[in-house]
N, C-alpha and C positions, 0 to 999 in steps of 0.2 A: 807770669802765671795767668793763664786765661780763665774764663769763667767756669769751665768744666773742671779744670785741675784744682780750683779752689774749693770745690765741693768736697774733696776727700783729703784728709790729712794722714800721712804715713808716720808712724811713731815706732821707735825702737823699744819702747817701754815693755817690760815682760808681761805685765798684767795691769788691769784697771779695776778700781773699785772692788778690791777683794773682800771688803767687810760685808757686802750685801750677800744675801742668800739667793741662789738662783731658784727657778721654778722647781717644784717638787722637793724642796727641803735640802738642797745641796749647799754646804758650806764652801764657798769658792776657794777660800784660803787653804783649808785642809785638802781640798780636792786636787788642786794644781801641784801640790808638793808630792803627791803620791806618784809612784812609778806608773808607767802607761799600762802595764798588765793589770795592776790593781784598779786603775780608772776604768778600764774596759769591763772588768768583772763587776764593779759597782754599777756601771751603766747597764749591763745585762740584767742584773738582779732588779734594778729600778724598773727596767721595761717590763719584766715579768710581773712584778708586783702591781704596776699600774694596770696592766692588762687584766689581771685577775679582779681588781677593783672595778674596772669598766664592765666586765662581764657580768658582775653582780647587779649592776644598774641598767643593763640593757633590757629594752622592751621586747616583748614577743614580736615575731614578724608581722602577725595580724595587727597589733597595736602600732608598729612602725609604719606599715603601709596605709593604715587609716589616717595616721597624722600626715602623710604625704598628700592624701586627697584633700584634707582640710586645708593643708598649706597652699594648695593650688586652686582653691574654690574661686579665686578672683578671675578665673577664666570666664565666668559668667558675668555678663554685664556690658558696659559700654565698650569694653576692649574688643567685643565681637566685631565691631566695625573694622578692625584691623585683620579681618579674615582668620581670627582665631577659631579653631575647630575644637569642639569638645573631645576630651581624650577618650570618651566612650564611643566615638564615631569611628568604627572599624573601616569603613569604606575609604576614608581619607588616607589611610596608610597604604592603600593598594593603588594610589594614584601618584602623580608627581607633585600634588598640591602640598604646600608646606603646612605642617601641623604646629600652630604657634601656641606657645606657653608664656604667660606673663609671669615675671618673677620680680618681686619687690624686696629690696634688702632692708635689713634693720636700719634705723636711723636715717632712712632715705625716703623722700617723698616721691622719687622717680623710679619707674621700673624699667627693666629691659625685656626684650622679647627673644625667646628661643624658637627657632623654626626647625623642626625635625622632619626631613624628607626621607622616605623610605627608599629612594633611589629607584622606585619602580619594582622593588623586590617584595613580594607578598611575605607575611609573617609565616614562619614555619608552624608545625603543630604545637610545639612546646609553648611558643609565644601566644598562640591562639587559645590554648588551654589555660594559660595564665590570665589572659584578658576576660575569658568567660567566668572563671572561678573567683577571681579577685576583683572583677569589675573595674579594671584599671589597665590603661595602655602601657605596655613595656617602654614605650617612649618616655613615659613620665619618670621612670626609673633613671633613664639616661639623662633628662633634664636635671633631676636631683643630683646626679653625679657631677654635673658640669657647673651648676649655678654658683658655687663657692669660688671656683677659678674665675668666673666672669666678674664676680665681686672684687677679687684681688686685682684683676686687670683694670677695672674702673677706678679703683683706688690708686694704682700705679699711674694711669693716665692723668688723673688729677694732679698728682705730684709732678709729672712731666710738664703739664700745661702750666702749673704755677711757676715752675722754674724757667721754662722756655718761652713763656708768654704766647703760647699758641692759642688760636681761637677754639672755643668750646666744641665746635662741630667735629673735631678730630676724635672725640670720645665716641667709641663704638656703642651703639645702643641695641642694634639687631645682631643676633647670633645665629645665622642659618647653618644648619648642620645637614650634611647629606651622607646617608649610609651607603657604602660602597663595597664591592667585592674586592677589598684591598687588605693588606696586612698591617699597614701603619698609618698613622694620622698624616694629613697633608693640608697645609694652609693655603695651597694655591696661589703661589707668589707671582703668578703671571697676571694677576688682577682679580678684583672681586673680593668679597669678605667671607665667602662660604669656606667652612673647613670640612673636609672630607674625613670620615672615620670608618673603620671596619665594621661591616654589618653584623659580625659575630658578637659585637659588644652587647647588642640587645639580647641575644640568646643567653650569653654568659651571665648577664645580670638577672635574667629570669631564673636560671639554674640556681644562683645563690639565694634568690628570694624563696625559691621552693625548698631549699635546704633548711629553712627555718633558723639559720645562724645569721643574726643581724651584724655580728661583728665582721664576719667574712664578707658579707654584702658591702658594708661600709668600707672595708679595707680595699676591695675591688673598686668601688666608686673613687676612693682617693687616688689609686693608680690611674684611672681614666682622667680624673680631674687634673692631675698634675701634668699629664700629657697634653691635655686641652690648653692649660696654661702655657706650656712650652710653645704651642702653635700661636697663642694670642700674642706672646712676646715677640715672635717672628713678625707677625702681622703688624704690631705697633712700630717695630724698627724698620720693616721693609716697605710698608705702604701707607702708614698714617702721617708721614711727613716729619717725623721727629729727628731726621737727619743724623742718625747715629752711624750710618755706613756699615751697619752690622747685619749683613745676610748670613753671618756665620753662626756658630752654635754656642758661643760663650754664655751670653745672657739667657737664652732659652733654657740651657742646660742647668744654669744656676737656679732659674726660677722653678724648674721641675724638681730639683734636689730639695729646695727650701720649702716646698709646699706643705708636706706633713710627714716628717720623718718617723714619728711614733706610729702613725697609722698605715703607711704605705708597706706593701708587701714585696711584690715582684720588682717594683722600680727601685727599691733599695738594693736588691740583689744585683740589678743591672748596673748600679753605680759602683757596687763592690767589685764587680767584674772589670769595669773601667779602671778602677784602682789597681787591680792585679795586672791589668795590661800595662799600666805605667811602671809598676814595680818591675815588671819583666818585659821592658820595651823591646829588646832585641829579639826575643822569642816571639812576641806578639807580631812584630813586623814579618818575621820569617813565616809564621803560620797563617798570616793574612788576616789576623783579628784586630789589627791596628786600623783606625779610621778617623774621620773627622771629629767624632764624639771624644775619643781618647785624646786627641791633639788639643781640643778645646779644654778638656779637663786638666791636662798637663800644663798648658800655658797660662790658664787663667783660673778655672773654677776651683780646682782643689787647692792651690796655693792661697787663693783668696779666702776660702772657706776655713782653712787652718789659721790664716792671719786673723779672721774675725773672731774665731775662738779665743785667741789671745786677747783681742780688744774687749771681749766680754768676760775676761778674767777666768777663763776655763782651762787654759793651757799656757805653758811657758815656752818662749822661743829663745834660740833655735831648739828644734827637736833633733835628737841624736840620729845619725844614720841608721842605727839598729832599730829605733822606734818608729821611724817614718812609715815603714810598711804597715805596722800595726794601726797607726793613726789614720793612714789613708783608707784602709779597708774597713775601718769602724767609724767613718765620719757620720753616717746616719745615727748611730748610737750617741755620739757626742752632741749632735744637734738636737736630740730629744730634750736636752736641758733648756733650750731656748724657747721662749713663748712665741706664739703666732706673730705677735706685734714685733718682736725683736727680729724674727726671721724676715718679715715683710720689710722692715726698715733697712736691712742689709740689701735686699734687692733694689729698693728705691734709692739707696746710696749709690749704686753702680749704674743704674739704668740711665742717669743723666750724663754719663761720662762718654766722651767721644771714643770711638773704637780704638784709635791709635793710642790715646792716653790710657785706655783700659789695658791694652796689651802691655804697655810700659810698666803699669802697676803690677801686672802678673809677673813680669820679670823680677821686680823689686821683691815681691812676696816670695817668689821661688827661692831666692837667696836667703831672705830672712827667716823663713820657716825651717830651713835645713833640707829642703828638697834637692836643692843643687848639690849640697854635700853628699847626699845619698846617691845621687846619680854618678858623681865622680868616683866614689867608693865602689860602686857596683861595676863601673868600667874597669877600674884597677883590678878588681877580682877576676873578671871575665879575661882580661889580658894575661893574668898569671895562669889561668887554665887554658 
């Protein structure tokens, strides 16, 4: 057993610590003995109730935006020596000069810097109106959407450094962002630490801020931040020297999924679509909707996520072939039961695993969870027809 394998223990126990109550008042013991349909119904009700309670506590959009200005007031001061530009300076966004924002995390004496480059594209009329009326740069909304993911990344890196004994300079402190006329995020694996993002993000954030619905704005921010974390995990595995040999999608996809299942909107639907592709793999391959993301989810992400639900006492293994599709398509709902700390610990648990051993674990979990039995039963049915 090498040092990477020793970090993870695989157990056949059907549940752990069922006497504890999970976040938001679930009794684990009573929950896991329920049939899957009942579990899903309970989870959906829980999510709706939680959203209703959150809505009652949400600030107005004016209050929320004012809080952001206060939060980033540290832009003024000694940090200006690092070419930080006030977010009231419109001219800077019309040039290729980075627009730097200092972000300091709770319980941390050190800050990190975000650099938002407009890519040479001027703001459209909607963004200009927002800047004039709110006295705030749209780029500040983007920084707010990304800073929590950067915090998770830093925490993950500290965990890696502690485990792998790497020098501290491997932790990324600067986060240069460039807005481009592209559709998807790109971490630029050919070199450098800049992450390219679609320029429409800025406009879409402004649209939601103008709608006065802070819940929808925060949900969209969560979607963006989870995608940003996906790219940061790529960066750490591909360029920061952690020697994971993972230019693939397994760990980045897991990081994106675990980011915030309760808050995310569109990203949860993306993972549900991936689950449907796995459930109907033959059809997905024929229709051309199968790809590297579905492959990563089938081989590692989804079996590992189901296994971890078992380890947290929320589901019993193996799952019947009949229930596997229901569990797969409702994984975001299941993961609303785990706290942020628990979700982060799952990512940290696997981030230190060598790529080869990680895929071997995926194969074990594929059998243990019942996903292999489901695939075999599905093939039998297709052969009959």
